[in-house]
N, C-alpha and C positions, 0 to 999 in steps of 0.2 A: 851564290846562289842561298836562296833562305832555308829555314827551317826544313828538316825532312825526317819525316815520321819514321820511327824505327822498322816497321816493315819493309820500307823502300831503303833506307839507310844500311840496313843488314842484309839486304836480298843477295844471296849467293850468285856468284859470278864464276864458280868453279865447279864441276861434278863433285869433287870432293868436299864442298862445304855444302850440299845439300842433305838434310838431317833427316832419316828414315826410309830412305827410297833407295835403298843400296840395289835391289834387283833391277832397277831400272838404269841406275846408272851404270853398273858393270855391264849389262847387255849393250848399252850404246856406245861405249867405251871400246869395247871389242869388236864392234860393227865399224867404230871409226877407224880402228887401227887395220882391219882387214880390208877396209875399202867396202863393205857391204852394205851399202846405203839404199833404203828403201825410198819410193817415191811418195809413199802417204803414210802419216802414223797419226794414232789417236791414243790421246793422253787422258785418262779417266779418273775421278777419284774425289775424295772429300774436296771441301773448298779449302784454300790455304794452304795447300800441302807442297805446292812447287811445280804444279803441271805447266802454267805458261812460264815459269822462271826454267824449266829445264827446258822447254821449246826454245827460248832465246840462247840459253847456252850451247844447244845444238847448232842453232843458225851459228853461232860465233865460231865453234869449231869447224863447219863444212867451210866457211866463209876465211878464215884466219889465213893471213899470207904467209907465216911462218910453217914450213914443212915439220912435219910429225917425224920425230929423230934427230933432230937438230938441237945443238945445246939450248938456244932460246925455248924449243918446245919440245922436251924428250918423251912426253906422253903425249896420246889424244888430247887432252887438256885445251882450250884455247890459250894463245898467249896472253891475250888481255891488252897489249900494247901496241899492236899494229891499227892501222886506220881503221879497218874494216870491225875488228874487235871493239873499237872504242865508239864507232858510229852505234852498231849494234846496241851496245849496252846504253847510249845516249837516247835511242831510239829514233835516231834520223838517217838510218841508211836505207840507202835507195831501192836496194834488192831484198830488203827483207820487208816484207808488207805485213803488219797485224791489223787484222779486221775484227771489229766487236761484232760479231754472227748475231746478238740480241737486236741489234738496229740495223743490220745491212744483211738480212733474212731474206729478202725477196728474189723472185727470178730474176729481175732487170737488175740486181747488183750481182748475181752470180754471173749473168752472162757476160757483163763487164770484166770480171775477174778473168772468166774464161777466155775472152778477147786477149787481154792483154797477157795472160800467161804463153801466148805463143810466141812472144817475143823476146829474145835473148837479154840475159841479165846486163845492165850498162857498164859494169865495172868489174863484180864479183864473179866467182865461179858459179853460184846457183842464185836462182830467184826464188825465195822461199816465202811461203803465205802462212800464216800462221791465223788461224781463225779461232777465237777465244769462244766460249758459250756456242760451241757447234751445232747443240741439240735444238736450238731455235731455228735453225733453217728450216724452211717448209719443203715439204715433201716435193712439190715441182721445181723447187731451185736444187734440191740434191738430185733430181733426175737431169737436171739440165748440166750439172756438173759430173755427173755419172761417166760418161765418154772422154772425159778429159782426165779424170782420176784413175780411169782403167789404162789409158795409154798416153801419158802424159808427155812433153817434150824432154828431152834428157837433162836440161837444166832447172827444171822446176820440181819442187820438194812443197808436200802439202803437210801442214802438222794442224792436228785439230784438238784443242782442250775441250772438255766437258766434264759437268756433273751427273749427267745422265745417260749413259751410253745407250741404254736400251732404246732411247727417241730417236737415234740413228738408225737408219734403214740398213737390213742386213746387207743389202748389195753393196753399200759404202764400207760396211765393217769390213767385209769380205776382201777388200781391195787395198786395206790397210794393214799395218803393223798395230796392233791392240797392247798399250802398256797399262794394266792395273796398280794404280797407286795405292798405297797403304795409309790409312791415319799415322799421324806421326805418334810415337810412343810417349808417354808420360815422360821417362826418364830423358828421353833426348830432348823435350820442350826443356825441361827444368835445367839441362845442363846448358841451352842455347840462353835462357833468361839469365843465369849466372854470369855465362861469360857478357853478355851485354851489360849487367849492372856492373860487373867491373869497368867495363869499357867507358859508362857513361858515368862514372865516378856517384854511383848510387848507393846508398846503405840500406839492404832490404834483408828481412829476417828469413830463414829458410821456408818459416811456415806461410809465410807470404808469398815467396815465389812458387811455393807448391800449389796455393790457391790460383794464383795465374797461370799456372800449367795444366791444372785441374779443370779451369775455367774455358780453356781453350779448346777441350774436347777434341783431341787430335788435331787442330788446325793451329800450326805454326802462326800464321797471319793473325787469327783472331787473339793469341795469347800477346803477340807483341802489340797488336792495337790497346788490348786492357791494360797493359804494361805502361804505354805512353800514356793513357788516361790516369793512370794511378800515380805515375812520377808528377803530372802536373799539378795533382790534388794533395801530393803529399808535404808534411811539413820539412821546413828546410833548417838542418843544424850545422853550422861552420861550412856553409856553402855546398853541402851535400842533401839532396832528398833522400828522406826516411821512409821506407816502406815498411809497414806493418800489418799484420793478417787483420787486426780489428779495423783500421782504415780501409783495407780492400774489403772486406765483408759488408762495410758502411757503403762503400761506392758501389758494387752489385746490388746491393740489397740483399744478399745472402745471409742466411741465419747459421750460426755454427752449429757444426754436429755434434756438439755436446748437448744442445737442447733437445735434438732429436734421439739421443740416447735415453735422456731423460723420459721423453714421450713414451719410447718403447717399455723401459723399466716399470711406470705405470700401467702400461698395457698388460704385461707379463705377471704384474701382483694384481690384476683385476680393479684398480682404481679408478674408477670412470671420474670421481669429482676432481680428483688430482690431474686426469688427462686433460678435461675441460678448462680447468684452472690455468694450465700451462699455454693452452690454446689461446684463451683469452687474452694473455699478455702478448701474445705472438700478435695478434690481429690487432690489438690497441697500439702497439708499435708501428703500426703502418703497414706490415705485411700481408700481401693479398693472398687469399686463400688458395689460388692457382699456383702462386710462387710457392707457397708452403708445400703444397700436394707434390709439387714437381720435384722438389729437392727432397721430399722425403721417400719419393721412389728411387732417388738415387741411393739414397742411404741403405734404403733397404737392399736394393740390388748389391750393395757392396758388403752388406750383411750377409746376404746368401752366397755370395763368393766367398767370404770368409768362413762361411760353414762349409762350404765342399772343399776349400783347397788350402785353408789355415791361412796363416797371417803373411807367409811370405810367397803368396801364390802369384803368378802374373798375372791372373785374372784381376787384381785390384790394381788399378792406374792412380794411386793416392800415396800421400805422404806416410810416413812411418808411424806419425801419433795416429793418425785417422785410420790405420790398419789396426793399431791396437785396441782403437774405439768399436771398430766393426766388430772385431772379435769378441771384446766385451759383451755386445750385443747380440752376436749370434748364440754365445751359451745359455742367454734366456729361452730360447726356443728353439724345437727340433726344426730340421730340413722343411717337413711338411709345414708347420706352423708358418714360416717365413715366407715359403713359397704362397700360402694362402693369405697372408697377410699383405704380399706383394702386389695380389691380384685385386684385393679389395681398393688398396689405394691406388691402383691405376684406375679400375672403372671409376672410383670416385673424381680424380684427376680428369677423365673423359666427361664425366658428369656436369663438372665447373666450366665446360666450355660452353654450354648452351642452358645453363641455368641462372635465373637473377638472381636470388638469393645464394650466394655461393657459399658464405660462411655457415649456414645452416646445413648446406650437403655435406661441407667438409666436416663438421662436427659430428653427422648423423654416419660419415664414412671411418672416423675414428673410434665411435662407440661399436661400431659393427667388428673394429680388431678386437675389442674385449670381449664381445659377446661370441666370437669364433672361437675363442678360447675354451669354450665348454663344449665345442664339438668333438666326437669320439670317433677316432679310426674305426674303420670298417673292420677289422681286425678284430678290434677289443670287441665290438659289438657281437661279433660271430663266436668270438672264443668265451663270452661272458667275462672279460675282464673290465671293470669299469676303472677310466682313469683315475689314476690316484688312490684305488680304492684295493681291498683285499681280492683274492681270486675266487670270486662268487659268481657261478652260473646262475643266471637269471636274476641276478640282483639289478635293482634299477641303477640308470647313469647317474642320476641325482642324488644318491643315497650317501648321507655324509658319513665322515670317519668317526669311529669310537673315541672321546674322549673321557679326560680324567672324571668328569662330570656325570658323564653316562657309561657305564661300564659295558662290554660288550655281552649280549645275554648268551649262554651258554645253548649249543643245539640239543634239541632232546633227543633222547634215544630213540633209536628205531632200527628195525632188522635190516640188515646190509642189502642195499640195491646194486644192480649193475650201474658203473659210472657213466656218466652223459661226457666223454671226453672230448675236448675241442676239437675242430677241425684242422688248427694251426699248430696243436702239441705233437709230441713223438708218441709213437704206437708204444703200447706197453707201459702208458702213466710214467714218461720220462719226466717228470716234472721235477725231478731231483731224488737221490738217494732216501729211502724211506718215508718217502710220501705217500699216503692213502688218500682217498675219496670216500666219503660218507652221504649219504642222501637221505633227506629228512623232511617228512610233510606232515602237516597236521592232518587229523582224523576229520573227514566230512569236508575238508575244504579243497577248493576247486584250484586252488593256486599251484603253479608250477612246483617241483620240489626244489629245495636251495641246497645246492652241493657245497660242500666247505672243503678245502682243504688243510691236511694238518702238514705241516715242514719237518723235515729232520732235523735235529738242532745242530749240523755240523756247521751252520755258518754264527750260531750264537757264542760260539767260545772265542772267535775272533774277536768280538766286542764286550767281551767280560773287562769291566772297568778296572784298572788299578790305584784309582783317585778315589776318596771319599766324595760322595753328593754332597752339593751345598746342602746348607741348612733348609732353605725356601722348597729345594725340589725333595729334600727328606720328608719334610712335612706333607707335601703334597703326595707322596708314594706309600708313604707309610714307615719309612725305614728311618733308622736312627741318625743323628746328624753324624756326619764322620765314617759312616758303616760303609765298608767297601761292597761291591757289586759281586755278585757270584751268578753261577750259571743259573740256579734256580731262581735268583731274584731277578735276573733278566725275564725268566719265563713268567713272570706276574706283575711286573712293574710296568705300567702303561706308558708307551714312550710320550703321548701327549703330556705327562708329566714335565718332562725335560722343559716343556715351555713354560713352568711356572717361574722361573728365574730370570730377572732382566736381562742379564748378560751370561746367555749359556756358554759354559766351558768348551773347549775344545774336545774333551773326552765325552761330555754330554752330549754334543752335535754329533759326533762318530756313533754314540751308541742308538740316537734316535734315528739316524740316516741308515744304519746298519739294519735295525728294525723293521724301518720303511721297507727297505729292497728286500728283505727275506720274506715279509708278507706280501710284495707285489711279484715274488716268485724269480728275484735275480738273488739267487743262493750264491752264484760263483762271483758276482758284482759284490755281493756283502762281503765273502771271504777276502777278496783281493784289496777292498778298500780299509778291510779290517787291519791288513798288514801294514798299511801305506803309512808315510809321515805327513800329519797334518798341520798347516801351518797358516796363520791368517797374513795375509800380505797386502796392508794397505786395506783397501775396502772389497776385497774378494777373497775367496777360499781355496787355498792351493794344496793339493793331494799328491804327494810322489810317491808312486809305486814301483818297488825296484825287481829287476828280475824277468821283467815282460818287454817286448818291442811294441811299438805303435799300431802293428796289424792287430796282433792277440790283443791289446788293449781296448783297441777301437770296437772288435767282436765281443769283448765283455762289457764293457761300459758303451752299450748302444744309445739308441733315441730314447727307448722307453724306459731305460734306467735314469738316463741324466734328467727325463721328465719328473722321476719321482725324486730324484735328489733336489732338483730344484723347487718342488712344491712343498719338500719338507724342510728346505732351509727357510721358506718364505714362513712357512708356519711357526717355525722356531723364531723368528726375527732375528736370523742369522744373515751376513751377506748373502743375495742370492745369486752372485756370481761366483762361479767355482770353475775350477781347470786340474784337470787331471792328466798327469804328465808321466813318461818314463821316468824311471829312478836314476838314469845317469847323473852322477853328481849330486844325490839326494842327501838332505841333511843328516838322515838316519840310514844305517845299513838296513837291508830287508831282515825280518826276523825270520828263522827257520820255521818251518810250518808245524801246527801243533800236531799232538798224536791224534792219529784219525780215530774217529768213533766207529763202534762195531756197526757194521752194516752201510758204512757211508761209502761214497763213490772215490773219496781217498784211500781207503783201506782196499777198497778193489783194485785201485790203478797201482798202488803200491805192491799188490800182490802178484800182478802180472809179471809172465816170467820175461816178457821182453824188457820192461823197465827194470826188474832187477838186473838183467845182464848188461843193460846198458849202466847201471850204476857202477857194475863192478868194472866194464872196459874204461869207461872216462873217470872215474873215481867222482860221481857227481854227486849231487845232494838235490833233493827235491823240495823247491821252495813254496810250490802253491800246484793245487791241481784244479783246472778249470773244468768244468761240464756243459760242453757245447749241446748238449741233447737240449736244453731246457728250451730252446728258442728254435 
């Protein structure tokens, strides 16, 4: 026999060889061992996942001439060596009739099938009809089959394979046992591809096989077909085909996900020109706008799943390197922003299907991603919190942050007024210990009064630098070079001056991020990060926080705090990718909590009788205090 494609050569011949359908194979094997054989089966599911294959295996098991429990056949699995099993496997069995329902879908063909079903099998135990693509049969033909399917002869069994079970009439489905097949998992496809690569003496990179498994999209047959094509186009070294990820991407016309990572980094940084230049390179390289949009939709979906479940979530059916890339991109955006970006790209992909100038519409869709970053959540609008700005009720959303060259003007003195509390803030001014509100308005002005917030200095002490400022920063802030920062200095030194240095130090970044969090109302987050260990790991910033679990860490460093940190890092020119992790195995031990300030929430917590009693019983030490009333 000539060459066989991989999908046929490695087609399963036993129930145990079928990947990803344990719920089906287990039920069928139990039915065979208990002799509970139905007269009609419907196998439905995604293409290329084993529907027709399992129908053939069931036919072999039913007509196998070796008894179940014998030494040659200890289980309900077909023996595979008898005459019946051999003929069914080769497709020339007389009593197993496989019909393509897509071309034999009319009432005349079904009438012939119904008449032939009355006769006993010529040699085997059962006469088995396998109807592939059964949803293509017409309603009239199904009606002609209805009575025979309801009360068939004892020797007849019908098996229908379909990708659209909803198109089969309910009267037919109610007379059959329906098995819904699952899409094959990424890991199962990858394991099968590795086994086949070893058997075929093919040298393949792990990333290359992961690309093939991902391209299969849950279909084992699709993955094997692409692998067959990749082997044919691969270079040969020492008599062995060599599969590389670059060669497979070129074969499939796919773009490396690193490109989409750079595109979304440009989106997060608001760099419209960089985004258009990257897109221009892709289009000039021959990639169609529709294909780019489809691949970006998939990448954004993986980014969203990484944001929701982390790097090791089962929602990501991709390789380890791609998981890490999706996590890095997820750190650039909040969950709401990723969802909005995915909706924009999906709408753009739909528009490309009926647009003539596809490139222009793709460029417009990607620019919308950047423009959408300026949108504010409704909660921030209602509470008067501008994105990235201070807590200023009534301040315009587009008001710029104060910089070193433009110092913030002092609020004019005015008699105290009733504060306009945010509907999302806690009652009683729960913005943090020592916080107070002042309302000021100019005389004779119709503008709404602007409320400013004064924070307690509890979080400032966590960011007192112990290293001197660089000379460039000292010049911008007015400090002498080498002078160390104190609490009073932090109160007057504008954090925008930290960006004056070309390469900010870790302490300078820590100071600026902490001030930004305090201004944004995240005092607990500022205290928590101030006690953490900050390290630069490659192109990302890693912050390890000791003494706090993942759940409490997620409550404190929430989406709003992440956005403030990311914006501050971008302003400083520092790596915009950062990761806050619990301090198990941290490089530095957790520092004890600084002495509480008078009137602070730390002092109130330490004075609580329950806390004091717990410290006595457990001989415990309070490392940090988190005020969850702030949000």
